[in-house]
Backbone as JSON, one array per atom type, in Angstrom:
{
  "sequence": "XXXXXXXXXXXXXXXXXXXXXXXXXXXXXXXXXXXXXXXXXXXXXXXXXXXXXXXXXXXXXXXXXXXXXXXXXXXXXXXXXXXXXXXXXXXXXXXXXXXXXXXXXXXXXXXXXXXXXXXXXXXXXXXXXXXXXXXXXXX",
  "N": [[19.04, 75.56, 135.69], [21.84, 74.42, 136.39], [21.79, 73.04, 137.86], [20.86, 70.54, 136.23], [22.91, 70.34, 134.58], [25.69, 69.55, 135.46], [28.42, 68.52, 135.76], [29.17, 69.77, 133.01], [28.14, 72.02, 133.36], [30.6, 72.82, 134.57], [33.2, 72.22, 133.35], [31.85, 74.14, 131.41], [32.93, 76.1, 133.17], [35.15, 76.02, 134.2], [36.83, 76.41, 130.69], [36.18, 78.62, 130.52], [37.05, 80.01, 132.82], [40.06, 79.55, 131.78], [40.44, 81.1, 129.45], [39.85, 83.71, 129.85], [41.34, 86.4, 131.07], [42.34, 86.66, 133.35], [43.42, 84.23, 134.21], [46.32, 81.79, 134.07], [46.74, 80.6, 132.52], [46.3, 82.39, 130.26], [47.97, 84.64, 130.9], [50.26, 82.92, 130.67], [50.65, 82.69, 127.72], [50.95, 85.11, 127.32], [53.29, 85.86, 128.26], [55.07, 83.74, 126.92], [54.73, 85.48, 124.34], [55.71, 87.91, 124.78], [58.38, 86.88, 124.6], [58.98, 85.49, 122.18], [59.06, 88.77, 121.26], [61.19, 89.63, 121.89], [63.7, 87.28, 121.28], [63.37, 88.04, 118.58], [63.8, 90.5, 118.49], [66.45, 90.14, 119.56], [66.97, 89.03, 117.45], [67.05, 90.37, 114.89], [68.72, 92.21, 115.7], [71.01, 90.75, 116.84], [71.17, 90.29, 113.7], [71.17, 92.97, 112.48], [73.79, 93.95, 114.41], [75.71, 91.66, 112.75], [76.03, 92.41, 110.17], [77.07, 94.97, 109.96], [80.07, 94.24, 111.17], [80.65, 92.56, 108.9], [80.91, 94.41, 107.01], [83.08, 96.66, 108.21], [85.01, 94.09, 108.31], [85.22, 93.85, 105.29], [86.0, 96.53, 104.62], [88.44, 96.81, 106.34], [89.96, 94.47, 104.8], [89.72, 96.0, 101.99], [91.6, 97.96, 103.31], [94.14, 95.96, 103.62], [95.03, 94.87, 100.89], [95.09, 97.27, 99.26], [97.27, 98.44, 100.69], [99.46, 96.24, 100.84], [99.48, 95.55, 97.8], [100.36, 97.94, 97.29], [102.98, 97.65, 98.69], [104.3, 95.91, 97.45], [104.8, 97.27, 95.25], [106.36, 99.44, 95.78], [108.66, 97.28, 96.31], [108.74, 95.95, 93.67], [110.09, 98.8, 92.51], [111.48, 99.47, 93.8], [114.03, 96.89, 93.31], [114.56, 97.2, 90.39], [115.65, 99.93, 90.58], [118.02, 98.8, 92.4], [118.71, 96.62, 90.56], [119.56, 98.55, 87.97], [121.51, 100.46, 89.46], [123.19, 97.35, 89.88], [123.92, 96.47, 87.23], [124.99, 99.64, 86.34], [127.45, 99.75, 88.14], [128.25, 97.54, 87.08], [129.23, 98.0, 84.49], [130.95, 100.27, 85.67], [133.1, 98.29, 86.54], [133.86, 96.77, 84.07], [134.55, 99.09, 82.34], [136.82, 99.62, 83.77], [138.46, 97.99, 83.94], [139.42, 98.21, 81.8], [140.4, 100.08, 80.89], [142.51, 99.76, 83.55], [143.43, 97.91, 81.88], [144.7, 98.01, 80.01], [146.18, 100.92, 80.43], [148.0, 99.26, 80.88], [149.46, 97.39, 79.37], [149.3, 99.24, 77.48], [152.36, 100.15, 78.67], [153.88, 98.2, 79.68], [154.12, 96.67, 76.98], [153.17, 97.31, 74.31], [155.25, 99.81, 74.86], [157.83, 99.02, 75.22], [157.61, 97.14, 72.47], [157.42, 98.99, 71.19], [159.96, 100.49, 71.24], [161.47, 98.31, 71.01], [160.96, 98.22, 68.22], [163.01, 100.23, 67.02], [165.51, 99.67, 68.22], [165.75, 96.92, 66.3], [165.2, 98.28, 64.02], [166.86, 100.33, 64.05], [169.56, 98.82, 64.38], [169.83, 97.66, 61.93], [169.65, 99.29, 60.21], [172.45, 100.36, 60.51], [172.5, 102.38, 62.52], [174.55, 104.0, 65.78], [173.12, 102.88, 68.86], [173.28, 104.55, 72.03], [174.11, 101.92, 75.06], [172.12, 102.63, 77.02], [170.34, 103.44, 76.33], [168.51, 100.9, 75.38], [166.68, 98.46, 75.26], [165.06, 95.54, 77.52], [164.07, 93.03, 77.54], [161.95, 91.32, 79.52], [160.91, 89.36, 81.82]],
  "CA": [[19.71, 74.9, 134.18], [22.89, 74.96, 136.85], [21.45, 71.67, 138.06], [20.4, 69.54, 135.17], [23.87, 69.71, 133.63], [26.83, 69.78, 136.67], [29.0, 68.62, 134.28], [28.91, 71.0, 131.12], [28.75, 74.01, 133.93], [32.08, 72.4, 135.24], [33.76, 72.4, 132.26], [32.0, 75.89, 130.97], [33.86, 76.99, 133.79], [36.84, 76.02, 133.9], [36.7, 77.16, 129.76], [35.89, 80.74, 131.58], [38.88, 80.69, 133.81], [41.25, 79.73, 131.01], [40.11, 82.2, 127.97], [39.35, 84.96, 131.05], [42.17, 86.98, 131.13], [42.97, 86.54, 134.58], [44.06, 83.24, 134.37], [47.22, 81.81, 134.66], [47.2, 80.09, 131.18], [46.31, 83.83, 129.53], [49.66, 84.72, 131.46], [51.28, 82.0, 130.53], [50.69, 82.65, 126.48], [51.59, 86.7, 127.09], [54.32, 85.08, 128.35], [55.28, 83.36, 125.03], [54.23, 86.42, 123.07], [56.81, 88.77, 124.85], [59.75, 85.93, 124.66], [58.83, 86.31, 120.97], [59.34, 89.88, 120.1], [62.83, 89.15, 122.42], [63.71, 86.73, 120.42], [62.52, 88.58, 117.32], [64.42, 91.96, 118.83], [67.35, 89.9, 120.19], [67.72, 88.24, 116.46], [67.34, 91.47, 114.19], [70.34, 93.31, 116.82], [72.48, 90.21, 116.09], [72.03, 90.4, 111.43], [72.79, 94.0, 111.93], [76.12, 93.46, 114.02], [77.25, 91.43, 112.18], [75.91, 93.22, 108.6], [78.23, 95.81, 110.27], [80.89, 93.89, 110.89], [80.8, 92.23, 107.57], [81.31, 96.09, 106.57], [84.63, 96.82, 108.64], [86.02, 93.62, 107.59], [85.12, 94.88, 104.2], [87.25, 97.45, 104.51], [90.06, 95.97, 106.75], [90.51, 93.58, 103.88], [90.53, 96.56, 100.67], [93.46, 98.32, 103.33], [94.88, 95.42, 103.58], [94.8, 94.35, 99.83], [96.02, 98.55, 99.18], [98.89, 97.97, 102.35], [99.75, 95.1, 99.65], [99.51, 96.31, 96.12], [101.13, 99.8, 97.68], [104.75, 97.49, 99.18], [104.58, 95.1, 96.34], [105.09, 98.39, 94.39], [108.16, 99.52, 96.58], [109.38, 96.04, 96.12], [109.72, 96.27, 92.21], [110.71, 99.95, 92.14], [113.52, 98.89, 94.18], [114.31, 95.68, 92.41], [114.57, 98.55, 89.1], [116.95, 100.62, 90.9], [118.8, 97.78, 92.88], [119.03, 96.39, 89.23], [120.68, 99.61, 87.41], [122.73, 100.02, 89.89], [123.91, 96.42, 89.23], [124.0, 97.15, 85.53], [125.75, 100.6, 86.11], [128.49, 99.22, 88.55], [129.26, 96.18, 86.36], [129.86, 98.63, 83.4], [131.88, 100.84, 85.42], [133.78, 97.75, 86.34], [134.28, 96.42, 83.05], [135.48, 100.48, 82.01], [137.98, 99.88, 85.19], [139.44, 96.76, 83.9], [139.86, 97.63, 80.23], [141.35, 101.34, 81.34], [143.76, 99.2, 83.89], [143.98, 96.79, 81.3], [144.66, 99.29, 78.14], [147.32, 101.55, 80.06], [149.11, 98.18, 81.49], [149.6, 96.64, 78.22], [149.79, 100.0, 76.33], [153.34, 100.37, 78.88], [154.36, 97.49, 79.4], [153.46, 95.83, 76.08], [153.85, 98.22, 73.78], [156.2, 101.2, 74.87], [158.62, 98.06, 74.69], [157.49, 96.68, 71.18], [157.51, 99.88, 69.89], [161.52, 100.44, 71.18], [162.27, 97.03, 70.0], [161.31, 98.06, 66.55], [163.46, 101.46, 67.05], [166.26, 98.97, 68.44], [165.82, 96.6, 65.32], [165.5, 99.5, 62.88], [168.67, 100.76, 63.58], [170.87, 97.51, 63.42], [169.11, 96.71, 59.88], [170.3, 100.6, 59.62], [173.87, 100.5, 61.36], [172.81, 103.49, 63.55], [174.92, 103.27, 66.8], [172.72, 103.51, 69.85], [174.12, 103.59, 73.85], [173.58, 101.4, 75.78], [170.92, 103.21, 77.73], [168.87, 103.27, 75.48], [168.66, 99.63, 74.48], [166.2, 98.07, 75.77], [166.27, 94.26, 77.74], [163.57, 92.24, 77.2], [162.22, 90.42, 81.07], [159.3, 88.39, 82.19]],
  "C": [[21.16, 74.25, 135.03], [22.92, 73.34, 137.26], [21.49, 70.94, 137.23], [21.67, 69.65, 134.52], [24.91, 69.99, 134.57], [28.48, 69.13, 135.89], [29.62, 69.47, 133.35], [29.02, 72.19, 132.47], [30.48, 73.84, 134.57], [33.06, 72.38, 134.65], [34.32, 74.07, 131.43], [32.77, 76.53, 131.87], [35.22, 77.13, 133.94], [37.51, 76.77, 132.13], [36.95, 78.79, 130.2], [36.92, 80.84, 132.39], [39.54, 80.58, 132.78], [41.26, 80.67, 129.99], [40.31, 83.26, 128.66], [40.74, 85.18, 130.9], [42.82, 87.24, 131.85], [43.92, 85.5, 134.89], [45.02, 83.26, 134.25], [47.65, 80.81, 133.42], [47.34, 81.81, 130.24], [47.66, 84.57, 130.07], [50.58, 84.17, 130.77], [51.82, 82.6, 128.74], [51.08, 84.23, 126.61], [52.85, 86.63, 127.37], [55.05, 85.09, 127.75], [55.63, 84.94, 124.57], [55.55, 87.12, 123.3], [58.49, 88.01, 124.53], [60.27, 86.2, 123.21], [59.18, 86.91, 120.6], [60.5, 89.84, 120.61], [63.19, 88.88, 121.89], [64.36, 87.23, 119.07], [64.05, 90.08, 116.94], [66.6, 91.54, 119.07], [68.53, 89.68, 118.11], [68.03, 89.62, 115.01], [68.43, 92.15, 114.92], [71.2, 92.72, 116.25], [72.6, 89.93, 114.66], [72.33, 91.74, 111.95], [73.94, 94.53, 113.07], [76.76, 92.86, 112.91], [76.91, 91.17, 110.39], [77.32, 95.13, 109.03], [79.74, 96.0, 109.93], [81.41, 92.65, 109.66], [81.27, 93.54, 106.69], [82.43, 96.73, 106.92], [84.9, 95.85, 107.68], [86.01, 93.33, 106.58], [85.97, 95.39, 103.5], [88.53, 97.06, 105.1], [90.06, 95.22, 105.05], [91.22, 94.43, 102.46], [91.35, 97.68, 102.02], [94.21, 97.73, 102.82], [95.75, 94.99, 101.97], [95.34, 95.93, 99.65], [97.42, 98.56, 99.67], [99.78, 97.11, 100.88], [100.12, 94.79, 99.22], [101.0, 97.13, 96.28], [103.04, 99.22, 97.8], [104.97, 96.58, 97.85], [105.31, 95.99, 95.19], [105.99, 98.92, 94.65], [108.7, 98.33, 96.04], [109.67, 96.07, 94.83], [109.75, 97.1, 92.32], [112.25, 99.47, 92.54], [114.42, 97.96, 93.89], [114.9, 96.58, 91.24], [115.53, 98.74, 89.71], [117.85, 99.59, 91.25], [119.53, 97.42, 91.21], [119.99, 97.12, 87.67], [121.29, 100.02, 87.72], [124.02, 99.55, 89.93], [124.79, 96.7, 88.03], [125.48, 98.43, 85.33], [126.98, 100.03, 86.11], [129.56, 97.63, 87.39], [129.62, 97.3, 85.41], [130.63, 99.42, 83.64], [133.46, 99.9, 85.88], [134.22, 96.82, 84.98], [135.24, 97.87, 82.95], [136.33, 100.33, 82.81], [138.78, 99.74, 84.05], [139.55, 96.88, 82.28], [140.51, 98.57, 80.52], [142.31, 100.51, 81.39], [144.09, 98.47, 82.59], [145.59, 97.68, 80.26], [146.41, 99.85, 79.05], [148.37, 100.16, 81.19], [149.98, 97.07, 79.86], [150.25, 97.52, 77.6], [152.08, 100.72, 77.16], [154.28, 99.35, 79.03], [155.06, 96.15, 77.96], [154.22, 96.65, 75.11], [154.76, 99.23, 73.68], [157.08, 99.86, 74.56], [158.87, 96.94, 73.18], [157.97, 97.88, 70.24], [159.48, 100.29, 70.54], [162.27, 99.55, 70.42], [162.46, 97.06, 68.65], [162.33, 98.7, 65.86], [165.44, 100.32, 67.04], [166.62, 98.22, 66.71], [165.9, 97.11, 64.19], [167.06, 99.56, 62.93], [169.59, 100.08, 63.84], [170.64, 97.25, 62.17], [169.33, 97.58, 59.56], [171.88, 101.18, 59.02], [173.5, 101.36, 62.36], [173.08, 102.92, 64.45], [173.75, 104.0, 67.46], [172.97, 102.87, 71.13], [172.7, 102.55, 73.91], [172.07, 101.69, 76.25], [170.73, 102.67, 77.07], [168.3, 102.15, 75.0], [167.23, 99.45, 75.69], [165.84, 96.27, 75.9], [164.67, 94.44, 77.95], [163.38, 90.8, 78.58], [161.0, 90.57, 81.2], [157.91, 90.06, 82.66]]
}
């Protein structure tokens, strides 16, 4: 039978060689499958690492946001306390200015006006006042 169809026998032998486990095509197919499995492994490994990085980035972002929120709260509290301190200092300054003005007006103006009133009263009633008690009005 081999002799009757040598062409077919040759083609069948080639097909048999290609499909046998010891053929070069089989070896190439096994290598291609191995590469495909490695590719899938690396892809899954990359996805796992990417997920871990995503979780870590999210965690770090939350920490940074909390730190920023805390810093903002500290700054707001500092501004509030500075505002209150400025108000207290302003109030103290106003009270000091009023106190100084009061003592100045009382000493320099009210006392002179009171003395002038007494002198005018003395003049109008004819009571003698020694010269040392006269108030001299100056600037």
